[in-house]
C-alpha positions as CSV (number, residue, x, y, z in Angstrom):
1,M,-27.6,26.7,1.1
2,R,-26.2,23.6,-0.5
3,R,-24.9,21.0,1.9
4,L,-21.3,19.7,2.0
5,P,-21.7,16.1,3.2
6,I,-18.8,14.7,5.2
7,Y,-18.7,10.9,6.0
8,F,-16.4,9.3,8.5
9,L,-16.1,5.6,7.5
10,I,-14.3,4.1,10.5
11,D,-12.8,0.7,10.9
12,V,-13.8,-0.6,14.3
13,S,-12.4,-4.1,14.1
14,E,-10.8,-5.9,17.1
15,S,-7.3,-4.5,16.2
16,M,-8.6,-1.0,16.9
17,V,-9.5,-1.8,20.5
18,G,-7.7,0.2,23.2
19,E,-5.7,3.4,22.3
20,P,-6.4,3.5,18.6
21,I,-10.2,3.7,19.0
22,D,-9.8,6.1,21.9
23,H,-7.7,8.4,19.7
24,V,-10.3,8.3,17.0
25,Q,-13.0,9.1,19.5
26,E,-11.1,12.1,20.8
27,G,-10.3,13.1,17.3
28,I,-13.9,13.2,16.1
29,E,-14.8,15.3,19.2
30,T,-11.9,17.7,18.4
31,I,-13.0,18.0,14.7
32,V,-16.6,19.0,15.7
33,K,-15.4,21.4,18.4
34,E,-13.0,23.2,16.0
35,L,-15.4,23.3,13.0
36,R,-18.1,24.9,15.1
37,T,-15.8,28.0,15.4
38,D,-15.7,28.3,11.6
39,P,-18.6,30.3,10.0
40,Y,-18.2,28.6,6.6
41,A,-18.3,25.1,8.1
42,L,-21.3,26.0,10.2
43,E,-23.2,27.0,7.0
44,T,-22.3,24.1,4.8
45,V,-20.9,21.1,6.7
46,Y,-23.1,18.1,7.5
47,L,-21.6,15.0,9.2
48,S,-22.3,11.3,9.3
49,I,-20.4,8.4,10.9
50,I,-20.5,4.8,9.6
51,A,-18.6,2.2,11.6
52,F,-17.6,-1.1,10.0
53,A,-16.1,-4.4,11.2
54,G,-17.6,-7.7,10.0
55,K,-20.7,-5.6,9.2
56,A,-21.3,-1.9,8.7
57,R,-23.7,0.3,10.7
58,K,-24.6,3.9,10.6
59,I,-23.7,5.5,14.0
60,T,-25.0,8.9,13.2
61,N,-27.3,10.2,10.5
62,M,-26.2,13.0,8.2
63,V,-26.9,16.1,10.3
64,E,-25.8,19.7,10.3
65,L,-22.7,20.5,12.2
66,F,-24.5,22.6,14.8
67,N,-26.7,19.6,15.8
68,F,-24.0,16.9,15.5
69,Y,-22.9,15.3,18.8
70,P,-20.0,12.8,18.6
71,P,-21.3,9.3,19.5
72,K,-19.6,6.5,21.3
73,I,-17.7,4.5,18.7
74,P,-18.2,0.7,19.1
75,I,-15.9,-2.3,18.4
76,G,-16.8,-5.3,16.2
77,G,-15.2,-8.3,14.6
78,G,-13.6,-8.4,11.1
79,T,-12.7,-5.8,8.6
80,S,-15.3,-6.0,5.8
81,V,-14.2,-3.1,3.6
82,G,-16.5,-4.3,0.7
83,K,-19.6,-4.3,3.0
84,A,-18.6,-0.9,4.3
85,L,-18.4,0.5,0.9
86,D,-21.7,-1.0,-0.2
87,F,-23.3,0.4,2.9
88,L,-21.8,3.8,2.2
89,M,-23.0,3.8,-1.5
90,D,-26.6,2.8,-0.4
91,D,-26.6,5.7,2.1
92,I,-25.3,8.2,-0.5
93,N,-28.3,7.1,-2.6
94,Q,-30.7,7.9,0.2
95,T,-29.1,10.8,1.9
96,V,-27.2,13.0,-0.6
97,K,-29.5,15.3,-2.6
98,K,-29.1,15.2,-6.3
99,T,-29.3,18.2,-8.6
100,T,-32.7,18.5,-10.4
101,L,-34.2,21.0,-12.9
102,E,-35.7,22.9,-9.9
103,E,-32.8,23.1,-7.5
104,K,-29.1,22.4,-7.0
105,G,-28.2,19.3,-5.1
106,D,-25.5,18.8,-2.4
107,W,-21.8,19.3,-3.1
108,K,-19.7,16.3,-3.7
109,P,-19.5,14.2,-0.5
110,I,-16.1,13.9,1.2
111,I,-15.4,10.5,2.7
112,F,-12.6,9.9,5.2
113,L,-12.1,6.1,5.5
114,F,-9.9,5.2,8.5
115,T,-8.5,1.7,8.7
116,D,-5.6,0.0,10.5
117,G,-5.6,-3.4,8.6
118,N,-6.5,-5.2,5.5
119,P,-9.9,-6.3,4.2
120,T,-11.2,-9.7,5.5
121,D,-14.0,-9.9,2.9
122,N,-14.3,-10.2,-0.8
123,Y,-14.3,-6.6,-1.7
124,E,-13.7,-6.7,-5.5
125,K,-17.3,-6.4,-6.6
126,S,-17.9,-3.5,-4.2
127,F,-14.8,-1.7,-5.6
128,E,-16.1,-2.2,-9.1
129,R,-19.5,-0.8,-8.2
130,W,-17.8,2.2,-6.6
131,N,-15.6,2.9,-9.6
132,Q,-18.5,2.7,-12.0
133,K,-21.1,4.8,-10.2
134,Y,-19.6,6.8,-7.3
135,R,-15.9,7.5,-7.7
136,K,-16.4,10.6,-10.0
137,S,-19.2,12.1,-7.9
138,T,-17.4,11.8,-4.5
139,N,-14.1,12.7,-2.9
140,L,-12.6,9.6,-1.1
141,I,-9.6,9.8,1.2
142,V,-8.3,6.5,2.7
143,V,-6.1,6.8,5.7
144,S,-4.0,3.9,7.0
145,L,-3.6,4.2,10.7
146,G,-0.1,2.8,11.0
147,K,1.9,0.6,8.6
148,N,-0.1,-2.6,8.8
149,T,-2.4,-1.8,5.9
150,D,-1.6,-2.9,2.3
151,T,-2.3,0.5,0.8
152,T,-2.0,-0.8,-2.7
153,I,-5.4,-2.4,-2.3
154,F,-7.0,1.1,-2.0
155,A,-5.3,2.4,-5.0
156,G,-8.1,0.7,-7.0
157,I,-10.7,3.2,-5.6
158,T,-9.0,6.5,-5.0
159,E,-5.9,8.6,-5.8
160,N,-5.8,9.8,-2.2
161,V,-4.3,7.2,0.1
162,L,-2.5,8.5,3.2
163,L,-0.4,6.9,5.9
164,L,-0.4,8.0,9.5
165,N,3.3,7.0,10.1
166,N,3.0,6.8,13.9
167,T,0.0,5.9,16.1
168,D,1.0,7.8,19.3
169,A,-1.3,10.3,20.8
170,D,0.6,13.3,19.4
171,S,0.5,12.0,15.9
172,F,-3.3,11.4,16.1
173,K,-3.8,14.9,17.4
174,K,-1.9,16.4,14.5
175,F,-3.7,14.2,12.1
176,F,-7.2,15.2,13.2
177,K,-6.1,18.9,13.1
178,W,-5.2,18.2,9.5
179,V,-8.6,16.6,8.8
180,T,-10.3,19.7,10.4
181,A,-8.2,22.0,8.3
182,S,-9.1,20.1,5.1
183,I,-12.8,20.3,5.9
184,K,-12.5,24.0,6.6
185,T,-10.7,24.6,3.3
186,S,-13.3,22.6,1.4
187,S,-16.2,24.5,3.0
188,V,-14.6,27.8,2.0
189,S,-14.1,26.6,-1.5
190,V,-17.7,25.6,-2.0
191,S,-19.0,28.7,-0.3
192,E,-16.9,31.3,-2.0
193,A,-15.8,29.7,-5.3
194,N,-18.7,27.3,-5.9
195,D,-16.0,24.6,-6.4
196,D,-16.3,21.2,-4.8
197,K,-12.9,19.9,-6.1
198,L,-11.1,18.3,-3.2
199,Q,-9.1,20.8,-1.2
200,L,-6.9,19.0,1.3
201,A,-4.7,20.9,3.7
202,A,-0.9,20.8,3.3
203,I,0.9,17.8,4.8
204,T,3.8,18.8,7.0
205,N,6.1,17.6,9.8
206,G,6.3,14.0,8.7
207,Y,3.5,12.5,10.9
208,L,1.4,12.0,7.8
209,S,2.4,11.1,4.2
210,K,0.6,10.6,0.9
211,I,1.3,7.3,-0.7
212,D,2.9,7.3,-4.1
213,L,0.6,4.7,-5.5
214,E,2.7,3.9,-8.6
215,K,5.8,3.3,-6.5
216,S,3.9,1.5,-3.7
217,I,2.5,-1.2,-6.0
218,K,4.6,-4.3,-5.4
219,P,6.3,-5.5,-8.6
220,K,5.2,-9.0,-9.6
221,I,7.7,-11.8,-9.9
222,D,7.6,-14.5,-12.5
223,D,7.7,-17.4,-10.1
224,N,8.3,-20.0,-12.9
225,F,11.9,-19.0,-13.0
226,A,14.5,-17.7,-10.7
227,V,17.0,-15.5,-12.6
228,I,20.1,-14.1,-10.9
229,L,22.1,-11.1,-12.3
230,A,25.8,-11.5,-12.1
231,K,29.0,-9.9,-13.5
232,C,32.2,-11.3,-14.9
233,Q,35.2,-10.1,-12.8
234,A,37.5,-10.2,-15.9
235,S,35.3,-8.3,-18.4
236,K,32.8,-6.7,-16.0
237,R,30.2,-7.9,-18.5
238,P,26.8,-8.8,-17.0
239,Y,25.3,-12.3,-17.3
240,L,22.1,-14.0,-16.2
241,I,21.9,-17.3,-14.4
242,K,18.6,-18.9,-15.2
243,Y,16.8,-21.6,-13.0
244,Q,13.5,-23.2,-13.8
245,K,11.0,-24.1,-11.1
246,R,10.3,-27.8,-10.7
247,I,8.0,-29.7,-8.3
248,S,8.9,-33.3,-7.4
249,P,7.6,-35.9,-4.9
250,G,9.1,-35.7,-1.5
251,E,11.0,-38.4,0.3
252,F,7.8,-39.9,1.7
253,A,5.5,-40.2,-1.3
254,E,2.7,-41.6,0.8
255,L,2.4,-38.2,2.6
256,F,1.7,-36.5,-0.7
257,V,4.3,-33.8,0.1
258,N,6.0,-32.2,-2.9
259,V,9.3,-30.5,-3.0
260,L,9.8,-27.3,-4.8
261,D,13.2,-26.2,-6.1
262,Y,14.8,-24.5,-9.1
263,K,17.1,-26.4,-11.4
264,L,19.8,-24.7,-13.4
265,V,19.0,-24.0,-17.1
266,G,22.2,-22.1,-17.9
267,A,24.2,-18.9,-17.7
268,Y,24.0,-16.4,-20.5
269,P,26.0,-13.2,-21.2
270,V,24.1,-10.0,-21.9
271,D,25.0,-6.5,-23.0
272,N,24.9,-3.4,-20.9
273,S,21.8,-2.5,-22.9
274,Y,20.1,-4.9,-20.4
275,F,20.2,-2.1,-17.8
276,E,18.8,0.4,-20.3
277,L,15.7,-1.8,-20.7
278,C,15.1,-2.4,-17.0
279,D,12.6,-0.2,-15.2
280,D,13.5,1.9,-12.2
281,V,11.9,-0.5,-9.7
282,V,14.5,-2.1,-7.5
283,S,13.8,-5.8,-6.9
284,E,13.3,-6.6,-3.3
285,S,12.7,-10.3,-3.9
286,S,15.2,-12.9,-2.7
287,I,15.7,-16.6,-2.9
288,N,17.7,-18.9,-0.7
289,T,20.6,-20.7,-2.4
290,S,19.4,-23.9,-0.8
291,S,16.5,-23.9,-3.3
292,L,18.9,-23.7,-6.3
293,V,20.1,-26.9,-7.9
294,G,23.3,-26.5,-9.9
295,F,25.9,-23.7,-10.2
296,P,27.4,-22.6,-13.5
297,S,30.8,-21.5,-14.7
298,C,31.1,-18.0,-16.1
299,P,29.7,-17.7,-19.6
300,C,32.0,-14.7,-20.3
301,C,35.5,-15.7,-19.3
302,G,35.1,-19.4,-18.4
303,N,35.9,-19.0,-14.7
304,Q,35.1,-22.2,-12.9
305,Y,32.9,-20.6,-10.3
306,G,30.2,-18.4,-11.9
307,F,28.2,-18.1,-8.7
308,S,30.4,-16.4,-6.0
309,H,28.6,-14.2,-3.5
310,C,30.5,-10.9,-2.7
311,V,30.2,-9.1,0.6
312,C,28.3,-6.3,-1.3
313,G,25.5,-8.9,-1.9
314,N,26.0,-9.3,-5.6
315,I,27.0,-12.3,-7.6
316,I,30.3,-12.5,-9.6
317,C,32.6,-15.1,-11.1
318,T,35.8,-16.3,-9.6
319,G,38.7,-18.6,-10.6
320,E,41.9,-19.8,-9.0
321,E,43.2,-16.3,-8.2
322,E,43.9,-15.6,-4.5
323,I,42.3,-12.1,-4.4
324,T,39.3,-11.1,-6.5
325,K,38.3,-7.6,-7.3
326,C,34.5,-7.3,-7.4
327,P,33.2,-5.7,-10.6
328,W,30.2,-4.4,-8.7
329,C,31.7,-2.7,-5.7
330,D,35.5,-2.7,-6.5
331,A,36.3,-4.4,-3.2
332,E,39.2,-6.8,-3.1
333,V,37.8,-10.0,-1.7
334,R,39.3,-13.4,-0.8
335,F,36.8,-16.2,-1.7
336,S,36.7,-19.8,-0.4
337,L,34.2,-22.6,-0.7
338,G,31.6,-22.1,2.0
339,E,29.0,-24.2,3.7
340,G,25.3,-23.4,4.5
341,S,23.1,-21.2,2.4
342,A,22.3,-17.5,1.9
343,H,19.5,-15.3,0.7
344,I,20.3,-13.5,-2.6
345,T,18.5,-11.0,-4.7
346,R,16.6,-12.4,-7.7
347,T,15.4,-10.5,-10.7
348,R,11.7,-10.1,-11.4
349,G,12.0,-12.5,-14.4
């Protein structure tokens, strides 16, 4: 019988101490107990645990399910994902049987990587090695235990990045039942259909979600400019207010402290085709008005104040009228000269 190798690659950094590591410990025990009731899993599944913190260490060798006994999971310092991946790849080389002319090798290994934080090492070369030599011959599932992980990092090594939305005991129990169901489904697939394509169980009830990797990648901002989208209240035509970054010596030059701000370049009317050429990603970047030097008049109608902040959060132009109707939200607003500063949305440049 060909083996179905299952790796648990577990983050055991300091942040996992306490309830998180206890939940993982209980979860592994539950998985083993449940899988032992499944005849397909008993025939095919082999398990191994690799723990990683600043270093990686194999906690259990790859052994058949019947002889697997959940170990005590340790705690260490750091979150060296690159080292963990290198350790895993080296172990795959030594442990997973390859197909030869004489016999079939093991099925594609399934790796569940659990982490609650971000890498603390230089992982880029390890990711590159993984993608070149191991990605196509394995099934990797990365699971963020809570919302502190930058899941976009792991988009570089797998299409399967999941988020455990809550880290309470009930969510962990549901999650490890899902892991068990996914392993069972995979063992049936290799046993009956000779297919080692990844077969994950359905995700329901909201405790777990699959990350949309395209949407989760944070859009980049051209930091050389700060560009603000505004609308003319008279014509409702959009215009762009452009500022350019500048760095100048601070008040106390001997302290070598520079001041960064953005100086007005100008305001420019644009057509509504501007919106047709924008992608669907909503900018979540903001800038404080205290960093902006200079405020323009409206390039569309000539209103004196081309940088008025409506209650809806958008920028419009205003003149001497007592009441202004916002071209963004249609609210009728009374504007006055204000003091202080505000955070406003900037475009991505």
